[in-house]
N, C-alpha and C positions, 0 to 999 in steps of 0.2 A: 746277359744270361749266364748264366756259368757251363761248366761242360756236365754233358750229362755222363754216368757214368754207368758200367754193365750192368752194376748191381744196386742200382736206385728202384728202392721197391715203390709202386704204387700203391698207394692205399684206397684211391677211390678212380672210378672207370667212368667218364662220361659219354658216352654213345647219343650225337646230337646228329649225327648223318641225316643228310635229309628237310633238317629244320632250319628255316632262315630268322637273316636278325627282326626280333631283336629273341628270340628264344635261346637260339646258345650260350650268350649269356646272360638270362634267366635263370639258367638250367644252375647253371655253374655258382650264380652268385644263393643258390638256395644248396649245392651241396657245399659249397665252402661254407656257411652257416655250420651246418652239423659234425662239418671235419675241425680234427683237434689242430693246433697249432702245428705248425712242420710237417702237416703231410702232403701227400701229393698225389694230388687229383692230374690223368689225363683226361686230356677232352681230343674227342673226336668231332671232324666237322667238315660239313664240305660247300657251306655257305661264306663265299669268297670277304663277307664283310670280318669274318671273326680273324682274318689278319689282321685287320687294323682294331675290333672290334675288344679282343681277349687280351693284348698285349696292355690297352690304353684301362681296360678294367685293372689289370696287376699295379697299374703305375699308379692310376688315381685312388688305388685302396691300400694299396702298402704291400700286396703280395709282391713276388716273384715268379715272373715267367721261368722259368728249370732250358724247356726245349720248348724251339717247335722247327716243324719242316713238314714237307707235301711230302707223302704219299702218290705212287703213279695211279693209285686204282682213283677213279673219278673224276678230278682227283679228291685227294683224302687229306684233309691238315691234322697235324697232332702237335698236340701241346703237353707241355705239362710244368702245372703251375705249384708252388710251393706256398702257403696257405704261411701267413707271416703271424708272427709270435704277438701272443696279445697283447 
């Protein structure tokens, strides 16, 4: 994981709060397909399975998990994924 800078531009926002496995990863996959190489996708999720699924998604498909954190509310998990270059 790379360090997140305050000026990191987020190109796509994906709110999957309330959805359960496999929906958050399926929606991420759909968003990644539409994104350009190097785009940053922010994912918000409440399903604890995403703490395993999103890092595995990135590792298997070659995308970069730039940042992950747990926010206090609900809890909500926040991820920043950078789409790999073509």
